[in-house]
C-alpha positions in Angstrom: -34.2 -34.2 17.7 -35.0 -36.4 14.7 -32.6 -36.9 11.8 -34.5 -34.6 9.5 -34.3 -31.7 11.9 -30.7 -32.3 12.6 -29.9 -32.4 8.9 -31.7 -29.1 8.4 -29.5 -27.6 11.2 -26.4 -29.0 9.4 -27.5 -27.3 6.2 -27.8 -24.0 8.0 -24.5 -24.5 9.7 -22.8 -25.3 6.4 -24.0 -22.0 4.9 -22.4 -20.1 7.8 -19.1 -21.9 7.4 -18.2 -20.2 4.2 -14.7 -20.8 3.0 -12.5 -22.2 5.8 -8.9 -21.7 4.9 -7.2 -22.1 8.3 -7.8 -24.4 11.2 -10.8 -23.4 13.2 -11.6 -23.8 16.8 -14.9 -24.0 18.7 -14.8 -24.2 22.5 -17.6 -24.5 24.9 -17.2 -22.5 28.1 -19.4 -24.8 30.1 -17.4 -28.1 29.7 -13.9 -28.9 28.7 -14.0 -32.5 30.0 -14.3 -34.0 26.5 -12.1 -32.7 23.7 -12.9 -33.7 20.1 -10.4 -33.0 17.2 -10.8 -33.2 13.5 -8.0 -33.5 11.0 -9.0 -32.6 7.5 -8.0 -34.6 4.4 -5.0 -33.3 2.6 -6.9 -30.9 0.3 -8.1 -29.0 3.3 -11.2 -27.0 4.3 -12.9 -24.6 1.9 -14.0 -27.2 -0.6 -17.7 -26.5 0.0 -18.1 -30.3 0.0 -16.4 -33.2 1.8 -14.0 -31.4 4.3 -16.4 -28.6 5.0 -19.2 -31.1 5.6 -17.1 -32.9 8.2 -16.3 -29.6 9.8 -20.1 -28.7 9.9 -20.7 -32.0 11.9 -17.9 -31.2 14.3 -19.0 -27.6 14.9 -22.6 -28.7 15.4 -21.5 -31.2 18.0 -19.6 -28.5 19.7 -22.7 -26.2 19.7 -25.1 -28.9 20.8 -23.3 -31.3 23.1 -21.2 -29.2 25.4 -17.8 -30.5 24.2 -14.6 -28.8 23.2 -14.0 -29.1 19.5 -11.1 -28.0 17.3 -10.1 -28.7 13.7 -6.7 -28.9 12.0 -6.4 -27.8 8.4 -4.2 -29.8 6.1 -2.8 -28.8 2.7 -0.7 -31.8 2.0 -0.3 -35.4 3.1 2.4 -34.6 5.7 0.1 -32.2 7.5 -2.2 -35.1 8.5 0.5 -36.6 10.7 1.2 -33.2 12.2 -2.5 -32.7 12.9 -2.8 -36.0 14.7 0.2 -35.3 16.8 -1.1 -31.8 17.6 -4.3 -33.3 19.1 -2.4 -36.0 21.0 0.0 -33.5 22.5 -3.0 -31.3 23.5 -4.8 -34.2 25.3 -7.8 -34.6 23.0 -10.0 -37.6 23.7 -11.2 -38.5 20.3 -9.5 -37.7 17.0 -11.4 -37.9 13.7 -9.4 -38.2 10.5 -10.7 -38.1 6.9 -10.1 -40.4 3.9 -7.5 -42.8 2.8 -4.5 -40.5 3.2 -4.9 -40.6 7.0 -4.9 -44.4 7.5 -1.2 -45.0 7.9 -0.6 -42.0 10.3 -3.7 -42.8 12.3 -2.8 -46.4 12.8 0.7 -45.6 13.9 -0.6 -43.0 16.3 -3.3 -45.3 17.7 -0.8 -48.1 18.4 1.5 -45.6 20.2 -1.3 -44.0 22.2 -3.7 -46.7 23.3 -5.6 -44.3 25.7 -6.6 -42.0 22.8 -9.5 -42.8 20.6 -9.4 -42.5 16.8 -12.1 -42.5 14.2 -11.3 -42.9 10.5 -13.9 -41.6 8.1 -14.0 -43.2 4.6 -11.6 -46.0 4.8 -11.1 -49.3 6.7 -8.2 -50.9 8.6 -7.7 -54.6 8.8 -8.1 -55.8 12.4 -8.2 -52.3 13.8 -6.8 -51.8 17.3 -9.2 -51.5 20.2 -9.0 -47.7 20.1 -9.9 -47.3 16.4 -13.3 -47.2 14.6 -13.6 -46.9 10.8 -16.6 -45.9 8.8 -17.2 -46.4 5.1 -20.3 -45.5 3.1 -22.2 -47.3 0.4 -21.9 -44.4 -2.0 -22.3 -46.7 -4.9 -25.9 -47.0 -3.9 -26.4 -43.2 -3.9 -24.4 -42.7 -7.1 -26.5 -45.5 -8.8 -29.6 -43.4 -8.1 -27.9 -40.3 -9.4 -26.8 -42.1 -12.5 -30.3 -43.1 -13.2 -31.5 -39.5 -12.7 -28.7 -38.1 -14.8 -29.4 -40.5 -17.6 -33.1 -39.5 -17.6 -32.2 -35.8 -17.7 -29.7 -36.2 -20.5 -32.3 -38.2 -22.4 -35.1 -35.6 -22.2 -32.8 -32.7 -22.9 -30.8 -34.3 -25.7 -32.8 -37.3 -27.0 -30.8 -37.5 -30.2 -27.4 -37.9 -28.5 -27.8 -38.1 -24.7 -24.5 -38.3 -22.7 -23.9 -38.5 -19.0 -20.4 -37.8 -17.8 -18.3 -38.0 -14.6 -15.2 -36.3 -13.3 -13.2 -38.4 -10.8 -10.4 -37.3 -8.5 -7.5 -39.5 -7.6 -8.2 -43.1 -8.8 -8.7 -44.7 -5.3 -11.3 -47.2 -4.1 -13.9 -44.7 -3.0 -13.7 -42.8 -6.3 -14.1 -46.1 -8.1 -17.1 -46.8 -5.9 -18.8 -43.5 -7.0 -18.0 -44.3 -10.6 -19.2 -47.9 -10.5 -22.6 -46.9 -9.0 -23.0 -44.0 -11.4 -22.3 -46.1 -14.5 -24.6 -48.9 -13.2 -27.4 -46.4 -12.7 -27.0 -45.1 -16.3 -27.1 -48.7 -17.5 -30.2 -49.4 -15.4 -32.0 -46.5 -17.0 -31.1 -47.7 -20.5 -32.3 -51.2 -19.8 -35.5 -50.0 -18.1 -36.6 -47.8 -21.0 -34.7 -49.3 -24.0 -32.5 -46.2 -24.3 -28.9 -45.6 -25.2 -27.5 -42.9 -22.9 -23.8 -42.8 -23.4 -21.4 -42.6 -20.3 -18.1 -40.8 -20.5 -15.6 -39.5 -17.9 -12.0 -38.9 -16.8 -9.9 -38.4 -13.7 -8.2 -35.2 -12.5 -5.6 -37.2 -10.5 -6.0 -34.5 -7.8 -8.5 -33.4 -5.2 -7.4 -29.8 -5.1 -6.7 -28.6 -8.7 -9.8 -26.7 -9.7 -8.3 -25.9 -13.1 -7.9 -29.6 -13.8 -11.6 -30.2 -12.9 -12.6 -27.3 -15.2 -10.5 -28.5 -18.1 -11.8 -32.1 -17.9 -15.4 -31.0 -17.7 -14.9 -28.7 -20.7 -13.5 -31.6 -22.7 -16.4 -33.9 -21.8 -18.9 -31.2 -22.7 -17.2 -30.5 -26.0 -17.5 -34.2 -26.7 -21.2 -34.1 -26.0 -21.8 -34.3 -22.2 -25.3 -33.1 -21.2 -24.9 -33.9 -17.4 -21.7 -33.8 -15.5 -21.2 -35.5 -12.1 -17.9 -34.6 -10.4 -16.6 -36.6 -7.4 -13.2 -35.0 -7.1 -13.0 -32.7 -4.1 -12.1 -29.1 -4.9 -11.5 -30.2 -8.5 -15.3 -30.7 -8.6 -15.8 -27.0 -8.0 -14.0 -26.2 -11.2 -16.0 -28.9 -13.1 -19.3 -27.4 -11.8 -18.3 -23.9 -12.8 -17.3 -25.0 -16.3 -20.6 -26.9 -16.7 -22.6 -23.8 -15.8 -20.6 -21.7 -18.2 -21.4 -24.2 -21.0 -25.1 -24.1 -20.2 -25.3 -27.8 -19.2 -26.5 -29.6 -16.0 -24.7 -31.2 -13.1 -25.0 -33.4 -10.0 -23.3 -32.3 -6.8 -21.5 -34.6 -4.4 -21.2 -35.4 -0.6 -23.3 -32.4 0.5 -26.3 -30.7 -1.1 -24.2 -28.4 -3.2 -27.3 -26.4 -4.2 -26.9 -24.9 -0.7 -23.2 -25.1 -0.2 -22.2 -23.7 -3.6 -25.0 -21.3 -4.6 -23.0 -20.0 -7.6 -23.9 -23.2 -9.5 -27.2 -24.0 -7.9 -29.1 -23.2 -11.1 -27.6 -26.2 -12.9 -27.9 -28.8 -10.2 -30.6 -31.3 -10.7 -29.6 -33.0 -7.4 -26.5 -34.0 -5.3 -25.2 -37.4 -4.3 -25.1 -37.3 -0.5 -22.6 -38.9 1.9 -23.5 -37.7 5.4 -20.2 -37.8 7.2 -21.3 -34.9 9.2 -24.0 -37.1 10.8 -21.4 -39.8 11.6 -19.1 -37.2 13.3 -22.0 -35.8 15.3 -23.5 -39.1 16.3 -20.1 -40.7 17.3 -19.3 -37.6 19.4 -22.7 -37.9 21.2 -22.3 -41.6 21.8 -18.8 -41.1 23.3 -20.1 -38.2 25.5 -23.0 -40.2 26.8 -21.6 -43.8 27.0 -17.9 -43.7 26.5 -16.0 -45.7 23.9 -18.1 -48.6 22.7 -15.6 -50.8 20.9 -13.5 -50.8 17.7 -14.2 -52.1 14.2 -15.1 -51.3 10.6 -18.6 -50.1 10.1 -20.5 -49.8 6.8 -23.5 -47.4 6.5 -25.7 -46.6 3.5 -29.3 -46.3 2.3 -30.9 -48.3 5.1 -29.7 -45.7 7.7 -30.1 -42.8 5.3 -26.5 -41.9 5.5 -26.3 -41.8 1.7 -28.9 -40.7 -0.8 -29.7 -37.9 -3.2 -30.6 -34.3 -2.4 -33.9 -32.5 -3.3 -34.4 -31.5 -6.9 -34.8 -27.8 -5.9 -35.3 -25.8 -9.0 -36.1 -28.9 -11.0 -38.7 -30.3 -8.7 -41.6 -29.6 -11.1 -39.6 -30.5 -14.2 -38.8 -34.1 -13.2 -41.6 -36.4 -14.2 -43.6 -38.1 -11.4 -43.0 -41.5 -12.8 -39.2 -40.9 -12.5 -39.6 -39.8 -8.9 -41.6 -43.0 -8.2 -39.0 -45.1 -10.0 -36.2 -43.6 -7.9 -38.1 -44.6 -4.7 -38.6 -48.1 -6.1 -34.9 -48.4 -7.0 -33.9 -47.3 -3.5 -36.0 -50.0 -2.1 -34.5 -52.5 -4.5 -31.0 -51.4 -3.5 -31.8 -51.8 0.2 -33.4 -55.3 -0.2 -30.8 -56.5 -2.6 -33.0 -57.1 -5.7 -31.0 -54.4 -7.4 -27.2 -54.4 -7.3 -24.7 -51.7 -8.1 -21.8 -53.8 -9.3 -19.5 -52.7 -6.5 
């Protein structure tokens, strides 16, 4: 199966997931030899983005690969440690954990349980133990492309006063990485076309408070925002809803939110993709086929197509061909290093 086909399957799986509020379990009756667990980030499943995307990858691995899979839903930081311990006590072979909030608990558990394998998504560990892998993503590359696209859209829709805005979650490195790339993409558009698209934004200081996301987006729109890009977990759902109500446009995050959040699909010019589902699927398959192949910190991005931007969907015919070509050229420049994001 090629990557495109697999991603199409992931999209279909994601639609079927719906809102996942409790831990879910998928078990294969053919084989229980390999058991794969997933501990959500502390804002839990049901975000139609980051956590649910990871769950889609896990469920697809269970469906395709003949392995037992189970997920553990977290609603606060303390749940993460409980989830890790649950999978250890139930003899799971590989335990996936999401985001920065899992690092401390994962490292402690890995040192105490050297026969168990742990994979941390979206953060790194200095000199990780031999039973730990960490994956981080060059999301600044993807958000650079989205910043360029957003600046273009704001410029053609509001040429007198174009404004591109962002809504960030908790001010942690990965959120700053999204922000840096986005702002650099806006600046690159301005320098390429001698424009003056303004960039504004603010933080929700949460990943789960949808009202905070909504309120910040409303404030940015009232101050002139034409395009809003939220990278703030469930807060982003509130920001997207407020943007739609205001009749403005938005860019989704992590997954193609045109598909995962159809209530706001009409305002999404694209989404900034971070394919953690592919990592979870591929690492499960590697372990099933070849066993554990070493620890370390791994970075993935545009060269492996693990980040990028989603199709334009309803806006496909409205985005100028020269902009589409420019995006392809920018992508090539980001890959070969002639264009830098500032991160």
